[in-house]
PQR file of N, CA, C, O and H, with PARSE charges and radii, in Angstrom:
ATOM      1  N   UNK A   1       0.790  -1.590  -0.057 -0.4000 1.5000
ATOM      2  CA  UNK A   1      -0.060   0.188   0.071 -0.0000 2.0000
ATOM      3  C   UNK A   1       1.087   0.985   0.280  0.5500 1.7000
ATOM      4  O   UNK A   1       2.030   0.907   1.067 -0.5500 1.4000
ATOM      5  N   UNK A   2       0.652   2.083  -0.975 -0.4000 1.5000
ATOM      6  CA  UNK A   2       0.783   3.623  -1.024 -0.0000 2.0000
ATOM      7  C   UNK A   2       1.657   4.146   0.444  0.5500 1.7000
ATOM      8  O   UNK A   2       1.704   3.243   1.279 -0.5500 1.4000
ATOM      9  H   UNK A   2      -0.114   2.147  -1.615  0.4000 1.0000
ATOM     10  N   UNK A   3       2.164   5.108   0.761 -0.4000 1.5000
ATOM     11  CA  UNK A   3       2.143   5.864   1.973 -0.0000 2.0000
ATOM     12  C   UNK A   3       1.139   6.947   1.985  0.5500 1.7000
ATOM     13  O   UNK A   3       1.019   7.602   3.020 -0.5500 1.4000
ATOM     14  H   UNK A   3       2.126   5.842   0.083  0.4000 1.0000
ATOM     15  N   UNK A   4       0.289   7.256   0.802 -0.4000 1.5000
ATOM     16  CA  UNK A   4      -0.866   8.088   0.321 -0.0000 2.0000
ATOM     17  C   UNK A   4      -1.850   7.534   0.828  0.5500 1.7000
ATOM     18  O   UNK A   4      -2.498   8.146   1.677 -0.5500 1.4000
ATOM     19  H   UNK A   4       0.386   6.724  -0.040  0.4000 1.0000
ATOM     20  N   UNK A   5      -2.203   6.264   0.444 -0.4000 1.5000
ATOM     21  CA  UNK A   5      -3.186   5.281   1.085 -0.0000 2.0000
ATOM     22  C   UNK A   5      -3.472   4.918   2.188  0.5500 1.7000
ATOM     23  O   UNK A   5      -4.606   4.780   2.648 -0.5500 1.4000
ATOM     24  H   UNK A   5      -1.676   5.768  -0.246  0.4000 1.0000
ATOM     25  N   UNK A   6      -1.858   4.625   3.010 -0.4000 1.5000
ATOM     26  CA  UNK A   6      -2.163   4.405   4.405 -0.0000 2.0000
ATOM     27  C   UNK A   6      -2.299   5.097   5.484  0.5500 1.7000
ATOM     28  O   UNK A   6      -2.391   4.725   6.654 -0.5500 1.4000
ATOM     29  H   UNK A   6      -0.938   4.737   2.636  0.4000 1.0000
ATOM     30  N   UNK A   7      -2.308   6.387   4.905 -0.4000 1.5000
ATOM     31  CA  UNK A   7      -1.774   7.543   5.558 -0.0000 2.0000
ATOM     32  C   UNK A   7      -3.758   7.787   5.844  0.5500 1.7000
ATOM     33  O   UNK A   7      -4.322   8.018   6.913 -0.5500 1.4000
ATOM     34  H   UNK A   7      -2.233   6.689   3.954  0.4000 1.0000
ATOM     35  N   UNK A   8      -4.332   7.636   4.566 -0.4000 1.5000
ATOM     36  CA  UNK A   8      -5.885   7.813   4.412 -0.0000 2.0000
ATOM     37  C   UNK A   8      -6.667   6.709   5.423  0.5500 1.7000
ATOM     38  O   UNK A   8      -7.807   6.830   5.871 -0.5500 1.4000
ATOM     39  H   UNK A   8      -3.874   7.449   3.697  0.4000 1.0000
ATOM     40  N   UNK A   9      -5.864   5.765   5.617 -0.4000 1.5000
ATOM     41  CA  UNK A   9      -6.127   4.925   6.500 -0.0000 2.0000
ATOM     42  C   UNK A   9      -6.367   5.034   7.834  0.5500 1.7000
ATOM     43  O   UNK A   9      -7.273   4.699   8.597 -0.5500 1.4000
ATOM     44  H   UNK A   9      -4.938   5.667   5.253  0.4000 1.0000
ATOM     45  N   UNK A  10      -4.992   5.763   7.942 -0.4000 1.5000
ATOM     46  CA  UNK A  10      -5.020   5.827   9.515 -0.0000 2.0000
ATOM     47  C   UNK A  10      -5.895   7.099  10.055  0.5500 1.7000
ATOM     48  O   UNK A  10      -6.507   7.129  11.122 -0.5500 1.4000
ATOM     49  H   UNK A  10      -4.256   6.035   7.322  0.4000 1.0000
ATOM     50  N   UNK A  11      -5.812   8.235   8.994 -0.4000 1.5000
ATOM     51  CA  UNK A  11      -7.076   9.302   9.573 -0.0000 2.0000
ATOM     52  C   UNK A  11      -8.114   8.968   9.760  0.5500 1.7000
ATOM     53  O   UNK A  11      -8.764   9.521  10.647 -0.5500 1.4000
ATOM     54  H   UNK A  11      -5.314   8.211   8.126  0.4000 1.0000
ATOM     55  N   UNK A  12      -8.834   7.610   8.754 -0.4000 1.5000
ATOM     56  CA  UNK A  12     -10.173   7.126   9.055 -0.0000 2.0000
ATOM     57  C   UNK A  12     -10.437   6.423  10.617  0.5500 1.7000
ATOM     58  O   UNK A  12     -11.193   6.536  11.581 -0.5500 1.4000
ATOM     59  H   UNK A  12      -8.306   7.160   8.034  0.4000 1.0000
ATOM     60  N   UNK A  13      -9.391   5.709  10.200 -0.4000 1.5000
ATOM     61  CA  UNK A  13      -9.538   4.916  11.658 -0.0000 2.0000
ATOM     62  C   UNK A  13      -9.029   6.007  12.939  0.5500 1.7000
ATOM     63  O   UNK A  13      -8.851   5.415  14.003 -0.5500 1.4000
ATOM     64  H   UNK A  13      -8.777   5.617   9.416  0.4000 1.0000
ATOM     65  N   UNK A  14      -8.871   6.926  12.963 -0.4000 1.5000
ATOM     66  CA  UNK A  14      -8.817   7.473  13.542 -0.0000 2.0000
ATOM     67  C   UNK A  14     -10.174   8.445  13.969  0.5500 1.7000
ATOM     68  O   UNK A  14     -10.699   8.384  15.080 -0.5500 1.4000
ATOM     69  H   UNK A  14      -9.015   7.407  12.098  0.4000 1.0000
ATOM     70  N   UNK A  15     -10.645   9.376  12.831 -0.4000 1.5000
ATOM     71  CA  UNK A  15     -11.795   9.346  13.108 -0.0000 2.0000
ATOM     72  C   UNK A  15     -12.688   8.519  13.638  0.5500 1.7000
ATOM     73  O   UNK A  15     -13.343   9.019  14.552 -0.5500 1.4000
ATOM     74  H   UNK A  15     -10.218   9.425  11.928  0.4000 1.0000
ATOM     75  N   UNK A  16     -12.974   7.218  13.317 -0.4000 1.5000
ATOM     76  CA  UNK A  16     -13.672   6.255  13.795 -0.0000 2.0000
ATOM     77  C   UNK A  16     -13.604   6.423  15.067  0.5500 1.7000
ATOM     78  O   UNK A  16     -14.562   6.976  15.608 -0.5500 1.4000
ATOM     79  H   UNK A  16     -12.442   6.811  12.574  0.4000 1.0000
ATOM     80  N   UNK A  17     -12.397   5.969  15.927 -0.4000 1.5000
ATOM     81  CA  UNK A  17     -12.115   5.581  16.871 -0.0000 2.0000
ATOM     82  C   UNK A  17     -12.542   6.767  18.302  0.5500 1.7000
ATOM     83  O   UNK A  17     -12.750   6.559  19.497 -0.5500 1.4000
ATOM     84  H   UNK A  17     -11.619   5.519  15.488  0.4000 1.0000
ATOM     85  N   UNK A  18     -12.534   7.781  17.624 -0.4000 1.5000
ATOM     86  CA  UNK A  18     -13.035   8.695  18.500 -0.0000 2.0000
ATOM     87  C   UNK A  18     -14.463   9.735  18.144  0.5500 1.7000
ATOM     88  O   UNK A  18     -14.764  10.910  18.355 -0.5500 1.4000
ATOM     89  H   UNK A  18     -12.364   7.950  16.654  0.4000 1.0000
ATOM     90  N   UNK A  19     -15.052   8.637  17.539 -0.4000 1.5000
ATOM     91  CA  UNK A  19     -16.752   9.255  17.262 -0.0000 2.0000
ATOM     92  C   UNK A  19     -17.463   8.532  18.594  0.5500 1.7000
ATOM     93  O   UNK A  19     -17.880   7.381  18.718 -0.5500 1.4000
ATOM     94  H   UNK A  19     -14.807   7.683  17.368  0.4000 1.0000
ATOM     95  N   UNK A  20     -17.444   9.483  19.402 -0.4000 1.5000
ATOM     96  CA  UNK A  20     -18.328   9.196  20.733 -0.0000 2.0000
ATOM     97  C   UNK A  20     -19.977   8.638  20.849  0.5500 1.7000
ATOM     98  O   UNK A  20     -20.414   7.936  21.761 -0.5500 1.4000
ATOM     99  H   UNK A  20     -17.105  10.418  19.301  0.4000 1.0000
ATOM    100  N   UNK A  21     -20.727   9.139  19.700 -0.4000 1.5000
ATOM    101  CA  UNK A  21     -22.360   9.065  20.033 -0.0000 2.0000
ATOM    102  C   UNK A  21     -22.550   7.785  19.908  0.5500 1.7000
ATOM    103  O   UNK A  21     -23.615   7.425  20.409 -0.5500 1.4000
ATOM    104  H   UNK A  21     -20.371   9.710  18.960  0.4000 1.0000
ATOM    105  N   UNK A  22     -21.622   6.546  19.201 -0.4000 1.5000
ATOM    106  CA  UNK A  22     -22.077   5.169  19.199 -0.0000 2.0000
ATOM    107  C   UNK A  22     -20.669   4.392  18.893  0.5500 1.7000
ATOM    108  O   UNK A  22     -19.703   4.641  18.172 -0.5500 1.4000
ATOM    109  H   UNK A  22     -20.757   6.838  18.795  0.4000 1.0000
ATOM    110  N   UNK A  23     -21.102   3.075  20.002 -0.4000 1.5000
ATOM    111  CA  UNK A  23     -19.705   2.221  20.177 -0.0000 2.0000
ATOM    112  C   UNK A  23     -19.585   1.561  18.410  0.5500 1.7000
ATOM    113  O   UNK A  23     -20.455   1.271  17.588 -0.5500 1.4000
ATOM    114  H   UNK A  23     -21.887   2.873  20.588  0.4000 1.0000
ATOM    115  N   UNK A  24     -18.159   1.521  18.373 -0.4000 1.5000
ATOM    116  CA  UNK A  24     -17.528   1.103  17.461 -0.0000 2.0000
ATOM    117  C   UNK A  24     -16.607   0.265  17.337  0.5500 1.7000
ATOM    118  O   UNK A  24     -15.410   0.552  17.332 -0.5500 1.4000
ATOM    119  H   UNK A  24     -17.453   1.756  19.040  0.4000 1.0000
ATOM    120  N   UNK A  25     -17.225  -1.208  17.187 -0.4000 1.5000
ATOM    121  CA  UNK A  25     -16.189  -2.022  16.595 -0.0000 2.0000
ATOM    122  C   UNK A  25     -15.440  -2.088  15.778  0.5500 1.7000
ATOM    123  O   UNK A  25     -15.861  -2.303  14.642 -0.5500 1.4000
ATOM    124  H   UNK A  25     -18.197  -1.441  17.190  0.4000 1.0000
ATOM    125  N   UNK A  26     -13.822  -1.912  16.039 -0.4000 1.5000
ATOM    126  CA  UNK A  26     -12.983  -1.749  14.307 -0.0000 2.0000
ATOM    127  C   UNK A  26     -11.783  -1.889  15.003  0.5500 1.7000
ATOM    128  O   UNK A  26     -11.398  -1.395  16.063 -0.5500 1.4000
ATOM    129  H   UNK A  26     -13.481  -1.738  16.962  0.4000 1.0000
ATOM    130  N   UNK A  27     -11.059  -2.961  13.892 -0.4000 1.5000
ATOM    131  CA  UNK A  27     -10.080  -3.568  14.317 -0.0000 2.0000
ATOM    132  C   UNK A  27      -9.101  -2.894  13.010  0.5500 1.7000
ATOM    133  O   UNK A  27      -9.781  -2.954  11.986 -0.5500 1.4000
ATOM    134  H   UNK A  27     -11.373  -3.362  13.031  0.4000 1.0000
ATOM    135  N   UNK A  28      -7.900  -2.353  12.761 -0.4000 1.5000
ATOM    136  CA  UNK A  28      -7.510  -1.122  12.030 -0.0000 2.0000
ATOM    137  C   UNK A  28      -6.682  -2.471  10.727  0.5500 1.7000
ATOM    138  O   UNK A  28      -6.255  -2.022   9.664 -0.5500 1.4000
ATOM    139  H   UNK A  28      -7.347  -2.304  13.593  0.4000 1.0000
ATOM    140  N   UNK A  29      -6.601  -3.581  10.936 -0.4000 1.5000
ATOM    141  CA  UNK A  29      -6.682  -4.788   9.910 -0.0000 2.0000
ATOM    142  C   UNK A  29      -7.775  -4.768   8.783  0.5500 1.7000
ATOM    143  O   UNK A  29      -7.774  -4.742   7.552 -0.5500 1.4000
ATOM    144  H   UNK A  29      -6.948  -3.945  11.800  0.4000 1.0000
ATOM    145  N   UNK A  30      -8.823  -4.795   9.915 -0.4000 1.5000
ATOM    146  CA  UNK A  30     -10.443  -4.998   9.175 -0.0000 2.0000
ATOM    147  C   UNK A  30     -10.187  -3.883   8.071  0.5500 1.7000
ATOM    148  O   UNK A  30     -10.249  -4.188   6.880 -0.5500 1.4000
ATOM    149  H   UNK A  30      -8.824  -4.816  10.915  0.4000 1.0000
ATOM    150  N   UNK A  31      -9.872  -2.464   8.519 -0.4000 1.5000
ATOM    151  CA  UNK A  31     -10.363  -1.468   7.955 -0.0000 2.0000
ATOM    152  C   UNK A  31      -9.236  -1.233   7.186  0.5500 1.7000
ATOM    153  O   UNK A  31      -9.408  -0.096   6.746 -0.5500 1.4000
ATOM    154  H   UNK A  31      -9.822  -2.216   9.486  0.4000 1.0000
ATOM    155  N   UNK A  32      -8.118  -1.682   6.748 -0.4000 1.5000
ATOM    156  CA  UNK A  32      -7.103  -1.623   5.893 -0.0000 2.0000
ATOM    157  C   UNK A  32      -7.326  -2.424   4.814  0.5500 1.7000
ATOM    158  O   UNK A  32      -7.077  -2.017   3.680 -0.5500 1.4000
ATOM    159  H   UNK A  32      -7.978  -2.606   7.106  0.4000 1.0000
ATOM    160  N   UNK A  33      -7.923  -3.905   5.098 -0.4000 1.5000
ATOM    161  CA  UNK A  33      -8.223  -4.537   3.860 -0.0000 2.0000
ATOM    162  C   UNK A  33      -9.685  -4.215   2.925  0.5500 1.7000
ATOM    163  O   UNK A  33     -10.072  -4.408   1.773 -0.5500 1.4000
ATOM    164  H   UNK A  33      -8.126  -4.236   6.020  0.4000 1.0000
ATOM    165  N   UNK A  34     -10.185  -3.637   4.129 -0.4000 1.5000
ATOM    166  CA  UNK A  34     -11.734  -3.239   3.219 -0.0000 2.0000
ATOM    167  C   UNK A  34     -11.299  -1.262   2.456  0.5500 1.7000
ATOM    168  O   UNK A  34     -11.938  -0.767   1.528 -0.5500 1.4000
ATOM    169  H   UNK A  34      -9.871  -3.481   5.066  0.4000 1.0000
ATOM    170  N   UNK A  35     -10.244  -0.624   3.110 -0.4000 1.5000
ATOM    171  CA  UNK A  35      -9.953   0.188   2.096 -0.0000 2.0000
ATOM    172  C   UNK A  35      -8.893  -0.067   0.495  0.5500 1.7000
ATOM    173  O   UNK A  35      -8.969   0.437  -0.626 -0.5500 1.4000
ATOM    174  H   UNK A  35      -9.724  -1.026   3.864  0.4000 1.0000
ATOM    175  N   UNK A  36      -7.953  -1.094   1.115 -0.4000 1.5000
ATOM    176  CA  UNK A  36      -7.507  -2.112  -0.368 -0.0000 2.0000
ATOM    177  C   UNK A  36      -8.172  -2.125  -1.242  0.5500 1.7000
ATOM    178  O   UNK A  36      -7.877  -1.612  -2.321 -0.5500 1.4000
ATOM    179  H   UNK A  36      -7.891  -1.503   2.025  0.4000 1.0000
ATOM    180  N   UNK A  37      -9.857  -3.059  -0.846 -0.4000 1.5000
ATOM    181  CA  UNK A  37     -10.294  -3.518  -1.541 -0.0000 2.0000
ATOM    182  C   UNK A  37     -11.114  -2.430  -2.472  0.5500 1.7000
ATOM    183  O   UNK A  37     -11.111  -2.484  -3.701 -0.5500 1.4000
ATOM    184  H   UNK A  37     -10.096  -3.475   0.032  0.4000 1.0000
ATOM    185  N   UNK A  38     -11.917  -1.291  -1.590 -0.4000 1.5000
ATOM    186  CA  UNK A  38     -12.272  -1.015  -2.357 -0.0000 2.0000
ATOM    187  C   UNK A  38     -11.171  -0.111  -3.384  0.5500 1.7000
ATOM    188  O   UNK A  38     -11.685   0.092  -4.483 -0.5500 1.4000
ATOM    189  H   UNK A  38     -11.919  -1.247  -0.591  0.4000 1.0000
ATOM    190  N   UNK A  39      -9.715   0.490  -3.239 -0.4000 1.5000
ATOM    191  CA  UNK A  39      -8.964   0.868  -3.976 -0.0000 2.0000
ATOM    192  C   UNK A  39      -8.006  -0.148  -5.391  0.5500 1.7000
ATOM    193  O   UNK A  39      -7.136   0.251  -6.166 -0.5500 1.4000
ATOM    194  H   UNK A  39      -9.297   0.325  -2.346  0.4000 1.0000
ATOM    195  N   UNK A  40      -8.592  -1.427  -5.257 -0.4000 1.5000
ATOM    196  CA  UNK A  40      -7.779  -2.503  -5.757 -0.0000 2.0000
ATOM    197  C   UNK A  40      -8.794  -2.384  -7.208  0.5500 1.7000
ATOM    198  O   UNK A  40     -10.004  -2.451  -7.426 -0.5500 1.4000
ATOM    199  H   UNK A  40      -9.299  -1.751  -4.628  0.4000 1.0000
ATOM    200  N   UNK A  41      -7.293  -2.123  -8.209 -0.4000 1.5000
ATOM    201  CA  UNK A  41      -7.516  -2.392  -8.870 -0.0000 2.0000
ATOM    202  C   UNK A  41      -7.550  -3.524 -10.358  0.5500 1.7000
ATOM    203  O   UNK A  41      -6.590  -4.060 -10.911 -0.5500 1.4000
ATOM    204  H   UNK A  41      -6.310  -2.068  -8.032  0.4000 1.0000
ATOM    205  N   UNK A  42      -9.115  -3.614 -10.721 -0.4000 1.5000
ATOM    206  CA  UNK A  42      -8.820  -5.504 -11.325 -0.0000 2.0000
ATOM    207  C   UNK A  42      -8.627  -5.197 -13.163  0.5500 1.7000
ATOM    208  O   UNK A  42      -8.422  -6.140 -13.928 -0.5500 1.4000
ATOM    209  H   UNK A  42      -9.894  -3.178 -10.272  0.4000 1.0000
TER
END
């Protein structure tokens, strides 16, 4: 994964983990795989 994509994943992870209105169960590896699958070109 490129540094830019990794930064995007880190930013999204940080924002979601600080979201207080609902409890969010999130693992960084799962988010990483999801984002990678969205960016993956066929």
